[in-house]
mmCIF file of the N, C-alpha and C atoms, coordinates in Angstrom:
data_MODEL
# 
_entry.id   MODEL 
# 
loop_
_atom_site.group_PDB 
_atom_site.id 
_atom_site.type_symbol 
_atom_site.label_atom_id 
_atom_site.label_alt_id 
_atom_site.label_comp_id 
_atom_site.label_asym_id 
_atom_site.label_entity_id 
_atom_site.label_seq_id 
_atom_site.pdbx_PDB_ins_code 
_atom_site.Cartn_x 
_atom_site.Cartn_y 
_atom_site.Cartn_z 
_atom_site.occupancy 
_atom_site.B_iso_or_equiv 
_atom_site.pdbx_formal_charge 
_atom_site.auth_seq_id 
_atom_site.auth_comp_id 
_atom_site.auth_asym_id 
_atom_site.auth_atom_id 
_atom_site.pdbx_PDB_model_num 
ATOM 1   N N  . MET A 1 1  ? -126.367 -96.828 25.072 1.00 0.00 ? 1  MET A N  1 
ATOM 2   C CA . MET A 1 1  ? -126.539 -94.991 24.474 1.00 0.00 ? 1  MET A CA 1 
ATOM 3   C C  . MET A 1 1  ? -126.417 -95.052 22.743 1.00 0.00 ? 1  MET A C  1 
ATOM 4   N N  . TRP A 1 2  ? -127.366 -94.781 22.239 1.00 0.00 ? 2  TRP A N  1 
ATOM 5   C CA . TRP A 1 2  ? -127.722 -94.148 21.207 1.00 0.00 ? 2  TRP A CA 1 
ATOM 6   C C  . TRP A 1 2  ? -127.001 -92.790 20.824 1.00 0.00 ? 2  TRP A C  1 
ATOM 7   N N  . LYS A 1 3  ? -126.570 -92.327 19.867 1.00 0.00 ? 3  LYS A N  1 
ATOM 8   C CA . LYS A 1 3  ? -125.865 -90.942 19.157 1.00 0.00 ? 3  LYS A CA 1 
ATOM 9   C C  . LYS A 1 3  ? -126.944 -90.789 18.027 1.00 0.00 ? 3  LYS A C  1 
ATOM 10  N N  . LEU A 1 4  ? -127.156 -89.855 17.958 1.00 0.00 ? 4  LEU A N  1 
ATOM 11  C CA . LEU A 1 4  ? -127.843 -89.115 17.092 1.00 0.00 ? 4  LEU A CA 1 
ATOM 12  C C  . LEU A 1 4  ? -127.575 -87.660 16.416 1.00 0.00 ? 4  LEU A C  1 
ATOM 13  N N  . LEU A 1 5  ? -127.344 -87.507 14.868 1.00 0.00 ? 5  LEU A N  1 
ATOM 14  C CA . LEU A 1 5  ? -126.928 -86.392 14.101 1.00 0.00 ? 5  LEU A CA 1 
ATOM 15  C C  . LEU A 1 5  ? -127.960 -85.793 13.942 1.00 0.00 ? 5  LEU A C  1 
ATOM 16  N N  . ILE A 1 6  ? -128.097 -84.262 13.564 1.00 0.00 ? 6  ILE A N  1 
ATOM 17  C CA . ILE A 1 6  ? -129.332 -83.907 12.992 1.00 0.00 ? 6  ILE A CA 1 
ATOM 18  C C  . ILE A 1 6  ? -128.211 -82.708 11.873 1.00 0.00 ? 6  ILE A C  1 
ATOM 19  N N  . ALA A 1 7  ? -128.300 -82.490 11.096 1.00 0.00 ? 7  ALA A N  1 
ATOM 20  C CA . ALA A 1 7  ? -128.247 -81.819 9.726  1.00 0.00 ? 7  ALA A CA 1 
ATOM 21  C C  . ALA A 1 7  ? -129.259 -81.082 9.347  1.00 0.00 ? 7  ALA A C  1 
ATOM 22  N N  . ASP A 1 8  ? -129.261 -80.278 9.252  1.00 0.00 ? 8  ASP A N  1 
ATOM 23  C CA . ASP A 1 8  ? -130.214 -79.599 8.890  1.00 0.00 ? 8  ASP A CA 1 
ATOM 24  C C  . ASP A 1 8  ? -129.463 -77.752 8.701  1.00 0.00 ? 8  ASP A C  1 
ATOM 25  N N  . ASP A 1 9  ? -130.359 -76.964 7.362  1.00 0.00 ? 9  ASP A N  1 
ATOM 26  C CA . ASP A 1 9  ? -129.495 -75.670 7.696  1.00 0.00 ? 9  ASP A CA 1 
ATOM 27  C C  . ASP A 1 9  ? -130.383 -74.513 7.853  1.00 0.00 ? 9  ASP A C  1 
ATOM 28  N N  . GLU A 1 10 ? -131.847 -74.700 8.225  1.00 0.00 ? 10 GLU A N  1 
ATOM 29  C CA . GLU A 1 10 ? -132.520 -74.050 9.103  1.00 0.00 ? 10 GLU A CA 1 
ATOM 30  C C  . GLU A 1 10 ? -132.380 -74.242 10.694 1.00 0.00 ? 10 GLU A C  1 
ATOM 31  N N  . GLU A 1 11 ? -132.151 -73.545 11.328 1.00 0.00 ? 11 GLU A N  1 
ATOM 32  C CA . GLU A 1 11 ? -131.418 -73.149 13.028 1.00 0.00 ? 11 GLU A CA 1 
ATOM 33  C C  . GLU A 1 11 ? -132.957 -73.833 13.967 1.00 0.00 ? 11 GLU A C  1 
ATOM 34  N N  . ILE A 1 12 ? -134.204 -73.115 13.240 1.00 0.00 ? 12 ILE A N  1 
ATOM 35  C CA . ILE A 1 12 ? -135.049 -73.009 14.220 1.00 0.00 ? 12 ILE A CA 1 
ATOM 36  C C  . ILE A 1 12 ? -135.760 -74.481 14.414 1.00 0.00 ? 12 ILE A C  1 
ATOM 37  N N  . GLU A 1 13 ? -135.520 -75.567 13.166 1.00 0.00 ? 13 GLU A N  1 
ATOM 38  C CA . GLU A 1 13 ? -135.894 -76.429 12.643 1.00 0.00 ? 13 GLU A CA 1 
ATOM 39  C C  . GLU A 1 13 ? -135.059 -77.703 13.119 1.00 0.00 ? 13 GLU A C  1 
ATOM 40  N N  . CYS A 1 14 ? -133.738 -77.674 13.863 1.00 0.00 ? 14 CYS A N  1 
ATOM 41  C CA . CYS A 1 14 ? -132.991 -78.352 14.547 1.00 0.00 ? 14 CYS A CA 1 
ATOM 42  C C  . CYS A 1 14 ? -132.672 -78.716 15.772 1.00 0.00 ? 14 CYS A C  1 
ATOM 43  N N  . LEU A 1 15 ? -133.498 -76.658 16.079 1.00 0.00 ? 15 LEU A N  1 
ATOM 44  C CA . LEU A 1 15 ? -133.617 -76.818 17.807 1.00 0.00 ? 15 LEU A CA 1 
ATOM 45  C C  . LEU A 1 15 ? -135.176 -77.449 18.223 1.00 0.00 ? 15 LEU A C  1 
ATOM 46  N N  . GLY A 1 16 ? -135.679 -77.390 17.378 1.00 0.00 ? 16 GLY A N  1 
ATOM 47  C CA . GLY A 1 16 ? -136.922 -78.182 17.450 1.00 0.00 ? 16 GLY A CA 1 
ATOM 48  C C  . GLY A 1 16 ? -137.101 -79.568 17.810 1.00 0.00 ? 16 GLY A C  1 
ATOM 49  N N  . LEU A 1 17 ? -136.494 -79.767 16.595 1.00 0.00 ? 17 LEU A N  1 
ATOM 50  C CA . LEU A 1 17 ? -135.916 -81.648 16.938 1.00 0.00 ? 17 LEU A CA 1 
ATOM 51  C C  . LEU A 1 17 ? -135.407 -82.174 17.994 1.00 0.00 ? 17 LEU A C  1 
ATOM 52  N N  . GLU A 1 18 ? -134.686 -81.051 18.512 1.00 0.00 ? 18 GLU A N  1 
ATOM 53  C CA . GLU A 1 18 ? -133.235 -81.606 19.672 1.00 0.00 ? 18 GLU A CA 1 
ATOM 54  C C  . GLU A 1 18 ? -134.469 -81.247 20.656 1.00 0.00 ? 18 GLU A C  1 
ATOM 55  N N  . MET A 1 19 ? -135.238 -80.642 20.589 1.00 0.00 ? 19 MET A N  1 
ATOM 56  C CA . MET A 1 19 ? -136.229 -80.573 22.004 1.00 0.00 ? 19 MET A CA 1 
ATOM 57  C C  . MET A 1 19 ? -136.738 -81.417 22.241 1.00 0.00 ? 19 MET A C  1 
ATOM 58  N N  . MET A 1 20 ? -137.710 -81.981 21.036 1.00 0.00 ? 20 MET A N  1 
ATOM 59  C CA . MET A 1 20 ? -139.020 -82.829 20.935 1.00 0.00 ? 20 MET A CA 1 
ATOM 60  C C  . MET A 1 20 ? -137.653 -84.410 20.932 1.00 0.00 ? 20 MET A C  1 
ATOM 61  N N  . ILE A 1 21 ? -136.481 -84.546 20.787 1.00 0.00 ? 21 ILE A N  1 
ATOM 62  C CA . ILE A 1 21 ? -135.502 -85.513 21.160 1.00 0.00 ? 21 ILE A CA 1 
ATOM 63  C C  . ILE A 1 21 ? -135.929 -85.736 22.268 1.00 0.00 ? 21 ILE A C  1 
ATOM 64  N N  . ARG A 1 22 ? -135.228 -84.468 23.267 1.00 0.00 ? 22 ARG A N  1 
ATOM 65  C CA . ARG A 1 22 ? -134.736 -84.304 24.271 1.00 0.00 ? 22 ARG A CA 1 
ATOM 66  C C  . ARG A 1 22 ? -135.917 -85.100 25.130 1.00 0.00 ? 22 ARG A C  1 
ATOM 67  N N  . LYS A 1 23 ? -137.216 -84.548 25.113 1.00 0.00 ? 23 LYS A N  1 
ATOM 68  C CA . LYS A 1 23 ? -138.398 -84.833 25.789 1.00 0.00 ? 23 LYS A CA 1 
ATOM 69  C C  . LYS A 1 23 ? -138.460 -86.309 25.877 1.00 0.00 ? 23 LYS A C  1 
ATOM 70  N N  . ASN A 1 24 ? -138.797 -86.982 24.444 1.00 0.00 ? 24 ASN A N  1 
ATOM 71  C CA . ASN A 1 24 ? -139.101 -88.376 24.112 1.00 0.00 ? 24 ASN A CA 1 
ATOM 72  C C  . ASN A 1 24 ? -138.184 -89.744 24.834 1.00 0.00 ? 24 ASN A C  1 
ATOM 73  N N  . PHE A 1 25 ? -136.998 -88.946 24.070 1.00 0.00 ? 25 PHE A N  1 
ATOM 74  C CA . PHE A 1 25 ? -135.749 -90.167 24.032 1.00 0.00 ? 25 PHE A CA 1 
ATOM 75  C C  . PHE A 1 25 ? -134.849 -89.628 25.107 1.00 0.00 ? 25 PHE A C  1 
ATOM 76  N N  . LYS A 1 26 ? -134.771 -89.974 26.155 1.00 0.00 ? 26 LYS A N  1 
ATOM 77  C CA . LYS A 1 26 ? -133.970 -89.220 27.186 1.00 0.00 ? 26 LYS A CA 1 
ATOM 78  C C  . LYS A 1 26 ? -132.275 -89.811 27.599 1.00 0.00 ? 26 LYS A C  1 
ATOM 79  N N  . THR A 1 27 ? -132.280 -91.398 26.880 1.00 0.00 ? 27 THR A N  1 
ATOM 80  C CA . THR A 1 27 ? -130.582 -91.880 26.927 1.00 0.00 ? 27 THR A CA 1 
ATOM 81  C C  . THR A 1 27 ? -130.606 -91.418 25.830 1.00 0.00 ? 27 THR A C  1 
ATOM 82  N N  . MET A 1 28 ? -130.738 -90.722 24.794 1.00 0.00 ? 28 MET A N  1 
ATOM 83  C CA . MET A 1 28 ? -130.468 -90.046 23.449 1.00 0.00 ? 28 MET A CA 1 
ATOM 84  C C  . MET A 1 28 ? -129.296 -89.666 23.480 1.00 0.00 ? 28 MET A C  1 
ATOM 85  N N  . GLU A 1 29 ? -127.781 -89.744 23.238 1.00 0.00 ? 29 GLU A N  1 
ATOM 86  C CA . GLU A 1 29 ? -127.284 -88.557 22.905 1.00 0.00 ? 29 GLU A CA 1 
ATOM 87  C C  . GLU A 1 29 ? -126.983 -87.755 21.727 1.00 0.00 ? 29 GLU A C  1 
ATOM 88  N N  . LEU A 1 30 ? -127.568 -86.526 22.044 1.00 0.00 ? 30 LEU A N  1 
ATOM 89  C CA . LEU A 1 30 ? -127.804 -85.726 20.977 1.00 0.00 ? 30 LEU A CA 1 
ATOM 90  C C  . LEU A 1 30 ? -126.070 -85.481 20.493 1.00 0.00 ? 30 LEU A C  1 
ATOM 91  N N  . LEU A 1 31 ? -125.773 -85.023 19.412 1.00 0.00 ? 31 LEU A N  1 
ATOM 92  C CA . LEU A 1 31 ? -124.003 -84.953 18.689 1.00 0.00 ? 31 LEU A CA 1 
ATOM 93  C C  . LEU A 1 31 ? -124.646 -83.136 18.125 1.00 0.00 ? 31 LEU A C  1 
ATOM 94  N N  . PRO A 1 32 ? -123.530 -82.661 18.576 1.00 0.00 ? 32 PRO A N  1 
ATOM 95  C CA . PRO A 1 32 ? -123.936 -80.831 17.777 1.00 0.00 ? 32 PRO A CA 1 
ATOM 96  C C  . PRO A 1 32 ? -124.255 -81.186 16.585 1.00 0.00 ? 32 PRO A C  1 
ATOM 97  N N  . SER A 1 33 ? -125.319 -80.023 16.224 1.00 0.00 ? 33 SER A N  1 
ATOM 98  C CA . SER A 1 33 ? -126.700 -80.463 14.788 1.00 0.00 ? 33 SER A CA 1 
ATOM 99  C C  . SER A 1 33 ? -125.335 -79.774 13.920 1.00 0.00 ? 33 SER A C  1 
ATOM 100 N N  . VAL A 1 34 ? -125.465 -79.976 12.655 1.00 0.00 ? 34 VAL A N  1 
ATOM 101 C CA . VAL A 1 34 ? -124.636 -79.252 11.050 1.00 0.00 ? 34 VAL A CA 1 
ATOM 102 C C  . VAL A 1 34 ? -125.513 -78.617 10.361 1.00 0.00 ? 34 VAL A C  1 
ATOM 103 N N  . SER A 1 35 ? -125.107 -77.527 9.394  1.00 0.00 ? 35 SER A N  1 
ATOM 104 C CA . SER A 1 35 ? -126.476 -76.924 8.740  1.00 0.00 ? 35 SER A CA 1 
ATOM 105 C C  . SER A 1 35 ? -125.436 -77.355 6.436  1.00 0.00 ? 35 SER A C  1 
ATOM 106 N N  . ASN A 1 36 ? -124.753 -78.076 6.913  1.00 0.00 ? 36 ASN A N  1 
ATOM 107 C CA . ASN A 1 36 ? -124.608 -78.318 5.181  1.00 0.00 ? 36 ASN A CA 1 
ATOM 108 C C  . ASN A 1 36 ? -123.777 -79.924 4.933  1.00 0.00 ? 36 ASN A C  1 
ATOM 109 N N  . GLY A 1 37 ? -124.137 -80.046 3.908  1.00 0.00 ? 37 GLY A N  1 
ATOM 110 C CA . GLY A 1 37 ? -123.754 -81.826 3.593  1.00 0.00 ? 37 GLY A CA 1 
ATOM 111 C C  . GLY A 1 37 ? -122.084 -81.661 3.780  1.00 0.00 ? 37 GLY A C  1 
ATOM 112 N N  . VAL A 1 38 ? -121.264 -80.945 3.894  1.00 0.00 ? 38 VAL A N  1 
ATOM 113 C CA . VAL A 1 38 ? -119.816 -81.150 3.522  1.00 0.00 ? 38 VAL A CA 1 
ATOM 114 C C  . VAL A 1 38 ? -119.520 -81.677 5.633  1.00 0.00 ? 38 VAL A C  1 
ATOM 115 N N  . GLU A 1 39 ? -120.270 -80.144 6.190  1.00 0.00 ? 39 GLU A N  1 
ATOM 116 C CA . GLU A 1 39 ? -120.004 -80.503 7.618  1.00 0.00 ? 39 GLU A CA 1 
ATOM 117 C C  . GLU A 1 39 ? -120.907 -82.133 8.152  1.00 0.00 ? 39 GLU A C  1 
ATOM 118 N N  . LEU A 1 40 ? -121.583 -82.595 7.864  1.00 0.00 ? 40 LEU A N  1 
ATOM 119 C CA . LEU A 1 40 ? -122.392 -83.597 7.629  1.00 0.00 ? 40 LEU A CA 1 
ATOM 120 C C  . LEU A 1 40 ? -121.424 -85.144 7.429  1.00 0.00 ? 40 LEU A C  1 
ATOM 121 N N  . ILE A 1 41 ? -120.541 -84.940 6.372  1.00 0.00 ? 41 ILE A N  1 
ATOM 122 C CA . ILE A 1 41 ? -119.108 -86.169 5.839  1.00 0.00 ? 41 ILE A CA 1 
ATOM 123 C C  . ILE A 1 41 ? -118.365 -86.245 7.476  1.00 0.00 ? 41 ILE A C  1 
ATOM 124 N N  . LYS A 1 42 ? -117.826 -84.437 7.298  1.00 0.00 ? 42 LYS A N  1 
ATOM 125 C CA . LYS A 1 42 ? -116.644 -84.399 8.689  1.00 0.00 ? 42 LYS A CA 1 
ATOM 126 C C  . LYS A 1 42 ? -117.355 -84.945 9.418  1.00 0.00 ? 42 LYS A C  1 
ATOM 127 N N  . LYS A 1 43 ? -118.364 -84.775 10.620 1.00 0.00 ? 43 LYS A N  1 
ATOM 128 C CA . LYS A 1 43 ? -118.542 -85.211 11.875 1.00 0.00 ? 43 LYS A CA 1 
ATOM 129 C C  . LYS A 1 43 ? -119.237 -86.366 12.026 1.00 0.00 ? 43 LYS A C  1 
ATOM 130 N N  . ALA A 1 44 ? -119.977 -86.802 10.856 1.00 0.00 ? 44 ALA A N  1 
ATOM 131 C CA . ALA A 1 44 ? -120.386 -88.491 10.571 1.00 0.00 ? 44 ALA A CA 1 
ATOM 132 C C  . ALA A 1 44 ? -119.049 -89.729 10.680 1.00 0.00 ? 44 ALA A C  1 
ATOM 133 N N  . GLU A 1 45 ? -117.816 -88.707 10.115 1.00 0.00 ? 45 GLU A N  1 
ATOM 134 C CA . GLU A 1 45 ? -117.259 -89.426 9.841  1.00 0.00 ? 45 GLU A CA 1 
ATOM 135 C C  . GLU A 1 45 ? -116.129 -89.779 11.134 1.00 0.00 ? 45 GLU A C  1 
ATOM 136 N N  . LEU A 1 46 ? -116.191 -88.329 12.136 1.00 0.00 ? 46 LEU A N  1 
ATOM 137 C CA . LEU A 1 46 ? -115.965 -88.277 13.375 1.00 0.00 ? 46 LEU A CA 1 
ATOM 138 C C  . LEU A 1 46 ? -116.071 -89.140 14.532 1.00 0.00 ? 46 LEU A C  1 
ATOM 139 N N  . LEU A 1 47 ? -117.888 -88.641 14.463 1.00 0.00 ? 47 LEU A N  1 
ATOM 140 C CA . LEU A 1 47 ? -118.298 -88.968 15.930 1.00 0.00 ? 47 LEU A CA 1 
ATOM 141 C C  . LEU A 1 47 ? -119.535 -90.176 15.682 1.00 0.00 ? 47 LEU A C  1 
ATOM 142 N N  . ARG A 1 48 ? -119.541 -90.982 14.441 1.00 0.00 ? 48 ARG A N  1 
ATOM 143 C CA . ARG A 1 48 ? -119.764 -92.448 14.301 1.00 0.00 ? 48 ARG A CA 1 
ATOM 144 C C  . ARG A 1 48 ? -121.265 -92.138 14.684 1.00 0.00 ? 48 ARG A C  1 
ATOM 145 N N  . PRO A 1 49 ? -122.001 -91.261 14.339 1.00 0.00 ? 49 PRO A N  1 
ATOM 146 C CA . PRO A 1 49 ? -123.792 -91.438 14.996 1.00 0.00 ? 49 PRO A CA 1 
ATOM 147 C C  . PRO A 1 49 ? -124.326 -93.236 14.600 1.00 0.00 ? 49 PRO A C  1 
ATOM 148 N N  . ASN A 1 50 ? -125.368 -93.163 15.681 1.00 0.00 ? 50 ASN A N  1 
ATOM 149 C CA . ASN A 1 50 ? -126.149 -94.383 15.005 1.00 0.00 ? 50 ASN A CA 1 
ATOM 150 C C  . ASN A 1 50 ? -127.371 -94.474 14.351 1.00 0.00 ? 50 ASN A C  1 
ATOM 151 N N  . ILE A 1 51 ? -127.823 -93.004 14.315 1.00 0.00 ? 51 ILE A N  1 
ATOM 152 C CA . ILE A 1 51 ? -128.950 -92.053 13.752 1.00 0.00 ? 51 ILE A CA 1 
ATOM 153 C C  . ILE A 1 51 ? -128.668 -90.629 13.583 1.00 0.00 ? 51 ILE A C  1 
ATOM 154 N N  . MET A 1 52 ? -128.930 -90.574 12.062 1.00 0.00 ? 52 MET A N  1 
ATOM 155 C CA . MET A 1 52 ? -128.782 -88.526 11.483 1.00 0.00 ? 52 MET A CA 1 
ATOM 156 C C  . MET A 1 52 ? -130.451 -89.097 11.188 1.00 0.00 ? 52 MET A C  1 
ATOM 157 N N  . ILE A 1 53 ? -130.587 -87.580 11.428 1.00 0.00 ? 53 ILE A N  1 
ATOM 158 C CA . ILE A 1 53 ? -132.212 -87.220 10.618 1.00 0.00 ? 53 ILE A CA 1 
ATOM 159 C C  . ILE A 1 53 ? -131.337 -85.929 9.667  1.00 0.00 ? 53 ILE A C  1 
ATOM 160 N N  . VAL A 1 54 ? -131.435 -85.435 8.565  1.00 0.00 ? 54 VAL A N  1 
ATOM 161 C CA . VAL A 1 54 ? -131.076 -84.796 7.305  1.00 0.00 ? 54 VAL A CA 1 
ATOM 162 C C  . VAL A 1 54 ? -132.017 -84.378 6.989  1.00 0.00 ? 54 VAL A C  1 
ATOM 163 N N  . ASP A 1 55 ? -131.488 -83.063 6.291  1.00 0.00 ? 55 ASP A N  1 
ATOM 164 C CA . ASP A 1 55 ? -132.352 -82.500 5.443  1.00 0.00 ? 55 ASP A CA 1 
ATOM 165 C C  . ASP A 1 55 ? -132.157 -82.800 3.947  1.00 0.00 ? 55 ASP A C  1 
ATOM 166 N N  . ILE A 1 56 ? -133.146 -82.730 3.277  1.00 0.00 ? 56 ILE A N  1 
ATOM 167 C CA . ILE A 1 56 ? -132.607 -83.020 1.798  1.00 0.00 ? 56 ILE A CA 1 
ATOM 168 C C  . ILE A 1 56 ? -132.106 -81.532 0.671  1.00 0.00 ? 56 ILE A C  1 
ATOM 169 N N  . ASN A 1 57 ? -132.684 -80.297 1.506  1.00 0.00 ? 57 ASN A N  1 
ATOM 170 C CA . ASN A 1 57 ? -132.280 -79.367 0.632  1.00 0.00 ? 57 ASN A CA 1 
ATOM 171 C C  . ASN A 1 57 ? -131.082 -78.586 1.455  1.00 0.00 ? 57 ASN A C  1 
ATOM 172 N N  . MET A 1 58 ? -130.040 -78.340 1.952  1.00 0.00 ? 58 MET A N  1 
ATOM 173 C CA . MET A 1 58 ? -128.871 -77.771 1.793  1.00 0.00 ? 58 MET A CA 1 
ATOM 174 C C  . MET A 1 58 ? -128.133 -77.252 0.964  1.00 0.00 ? 58 MET A C  1 
ATOM 175 N N  . PRO A 1 59 ? -127.917 -75.921 1.449  1.00 0.00 ? 59 PRO A N  1 
ATOM 176 C CA . PRO A 1 59 ? -126.916 -75.748 0.428  1.00 0.00 ? 59 PRO A CA 1 
ATOM 177 C C  . PRO A 1 59 ? -125.863 -76.119 -0.172 1.00 0.00 ? 59 PRO A C  1 
ATOM 178 N N  . GLY A 1 60 ? -124.957 -75.934 -1.231 1.00 0.00 ? 60 GLY A N  1 
ATOM 179 C CA . GLY A 1 60 ? -123.784 -76.603 -1.090 1.00 0.00 ? 60 GLY A CA 1 
ATOM 180 C C  . GLY A 1 60 ? -123.741 -77.961 -1.613 1.00 0.00 ? 60 GLY A C  1 
ATOM 181 N N  . LEU A 1 61 ? -123.098 -79.055 -0.395 1.00 0.00 ? 61 LEU A N  1 
ATOM 182 C CA . LEU A 1 61 ? -123.854 -80.491 -0.773 1.00 0.00 ? 61 LEU A CA 1 
ATOM 183 C C  . LEU A 1 61 ? -125.077 -80.880 -0.299 1.00 0.00 ? 61 LEU A C  1 
ATOM 184 N N  . ASN A 1 62 ? -125.809 -81.484 -1.200 1.00 0.00 ? 62 ASN A N  1 
ATOM 185 C CA . ASN A 1 62 ? -127.374 -81.852 -0.229 1.00 0.00 ? 62 ASN A CA 1 
ATOM 186 C C  . ASN A 1 62 ? -127.111 -82.713 0.718  1.00 0.00 ? 62 ASN A C  1 
ATOM 187 N N  . GLY A 1 63 ? -128.722 -82.965 1.408  1.00 0.00 ? 63 GLY A N  1 
ATOM 188 C CA . GLY A 1 63 ? -128.481 -84.546 2.182  1.00 0.00 ? 63 GLY A CA 1 
ATOM 189 C C  . GLY A 1 63 ? -128.146 -85.671 1.478  1.00 0.00 ? 63 GLY A C  1 
ATOM 190 N N  . LEU A 1 64 ? -129.118 -85.671 0.328  1.00 0.00 ? 64 LEU A N  1 
ATOM 191 C CA . LEU A 1 64 ? -128.817 -87.014 -0.588 1.00 0.00 ? 64 LEU A CA 1 
ATOM 192 C C  . LEU A 1 64 ? -127.299 -87.222 -1.340 1.00 0.00 ? 64 LEU A C  1 
ATOM 193 N N  . GLU A 1 65 ? -126.864 -86.610 -1.509 1.00 0.00 ? 65 GLU A N  1 
ATOM 194 C CA . GLU A 1 65 ? -125.292 -86.286 -1.597 1.00 0.00 ? 65 GLU A CA 1 
ATOM 195 C C  . GLU A 1 65 ? -124.202 -86.565 -0.755 1.00 0.00 ? 65 GLU A C  1 
ATOM 196 N N  . ALA A 1 66 ? -124.607 -86.133 0.897  1.00 0.00 ? 66 ALA A N  1 
ATOM 197 C CA . ALA A 1 66 ? -123.620 -86.462 1.555  1.00 0.00 ? 66 ALA A CA 1 
ATOM 198 C C  . ALA A 1 66 ? -123.770 -87.555 1.745  1.00 0.00 ? 66 ALA A C  1 
ATOM 199 N N  . LEU A 1 67 ? -125.426 -88.033 1.965  1.00 0.00 ? 67 LEU A N  1 
ATOM 200 C CA . LEU A 1 67 ? -125.600 -89.631 2.572  1.00 0.00 ? 67 LEU A CA 1 
ATOM 201 C C  . LEU A 1 67 ? -125.340 -90.242 1.389  1.00 0.00 ? 67 LEU A C  1 
# 
């Protein structure tokens, strides 16, 4: 099973992506989403996702810097 982590500071975007992924990829494990780059780094190190969908413009540490 693939593990997916979503990083976006807009909650509605995270919810929309999660809904589409649950509908189209039933075997995908959705990890709890994060809202900034610092959280992204911590969760990625802890949970080791196979796939990450990352917003570029987030407060603090942006998506590109976190990657």
